C-alpha positions in Angstrom: -5.9 -38.1 -10.5 -3.1 -37.9 -8.3 -1.0 -37.1 -11.0 -3.7 -33.7 -11.2 -3.2 -32.9 -7.3 0.7 -33.6 -7.6 0.9 -31.0 -10.3 -1.6 -28.1 -9.1 0.5 -28.7 -5.7 3.6 -28.1 -7.5 2.1 -24.9 -9.3 0.8 -23.7 -6.4 4.2 -24.0 -4.6 6.5 -22.7 -7.5 3.8 -19.7 -6.7 4.4 -18.5 -3.5 8.1 -18.8 -3.5 7.8 -16.4 -6.4 5.6 -14.3 -4.5 7.9 -14.2 -1.3 11.0 -13.4 -4.1 9.1 -10.5 -5.2 8.5 -9.7 -1.6 12.1 -9.9 -0.5 13.9 -8.5 -3.8 13.0 -5.4 -4.1 13.9 -4.4 -0.6 17.4 -5.7 -0.8 19.4 -2.9 -1.3 22.4 -2.5 -3.5 26.1 -2.8 -3.5 26.4 1.0 -4.1 23.6 2.2 -1.6 26.7 3.9 1.1 28.4 5.0 -2.2 25.1 6.7 -4.2 24.0 8.4 -1.2 27.9 9.7 0.3 27.7 11.4 -2.9 24.7 12.9 -2.1 26.3 14.0 1.3 28.6 15.6 -0.6 26.6 17.7 -2.4 27.2 16.2 -5.8 24.5 16.6 -8.7 24.3 14.4 -11.2 22.2 16.3 -14.3 20.8 14.1 -17.2 18.1 13.0 -19.8 15.6 10.1 -19.3 15.8 9.8 -23.4 19.6 9.9 -22.7 21.8 6.6 -23.9 24.7 8.2 -21.2 23.1 8.5 -18.7 20.9 5.8 -18.7 24.7 4.0 -18.8 25.4 6.7 -16.0 22.3 4.7 -13.8 23.3 1.3 -14.8 26.6 1.8 -13.6 25.4 1.5 -10.1 22.9 -0.9 -10.4 19.9 -1.4 -7.9 22.0 1.7 -5.9 21.1 4.3 -8.6 18.1 4.7 -6.7 20.0 6.7 -4.4 21.7 9.1 -6.9 21.2 12.5 -6.6 19.9 12.6 -10.2 18.2 15.9 -11.4 15.3 15.0 -14.9 16.5 18.2 -17.1 14.2 17.0 -20.0 10.7 18.5 -20.3 8.3 14.9 -20.1 7.9 15.3 -24.3 12.0 15.5 -24.1 11.4 18.1 -26.8 13.1 21.3 -24.5 14.8 21.4 -21.0 13.4 22.1 -17.7 13.3 25.9 -15.9 15.6 24.0 -13.4 18.7 22.8 -15.2 18.1 26.2 -17.2 19.2 27.9 -14.4 22.2 25.6 -13.7 23.0 26.2 -17.0 23.3 22.4 -18.2 24.3 22.3 -21.7 25.4 18.6 -22.3 23.7 15.3 -20.4 25.1 13.6 -17.6 26.4 16.8 -16.1 27.8 16.4 -12.6 28.7 19.2 -10.7 30.7 18.8 -7.3 30.1 21.0 -4.4 33.6 23.0 -5.2 30.7 24.3 -8.2 33.3 21.9 -10.7 31.5 20.0 -13.3 32.3 16.7 -15.3 30.6 15.9 -18.4 29.7 12.6 -19.9 29.9 9.5 -18.4 32.3 9.5 -15.2 34.0 5.8 -13.5 33.3 5.2 -10.2 36.6 6.3 -9.4 36.2 9.4 -11.0 33.4 10.0 -8.9 34.9 9.1 -5.8 38.1 11.2 -6.7 35.6 14.5 -6.7 34.3 13.7 -3.8 36.6 11.8 -1.5 33.5 9.0 -1.1 34.7 5.6 -1.1 34.2 3.0 -3.4 33.2 -0.5 -1.7 35.7 -3.2 -2.8 
């Protein structure tokens, strides 16, 4: 009986710890939050498609901070064509980065390249 109570007590404590972790963790920012925000503030635009592996790799460089990127989804929901916003912007490949000076870079870019194009400072 005591052994059963102990097992349930430990299980209950584990559940409480897990719930606490789930509540606290998603709210934590990523280490590149300021950098991603700066890219957006500097007028950079990141055009991509949900099905594009290079776009996913580009986002992965930012970790949790990817949610703050100036990302524009170009694919239609079925993945068979490009939406009008990206047609109007004449996006031809993914990922495409467009900057405030109207220059573009295509393909995956390093954080250093993005920093150089925008003057956004990378964290140390």
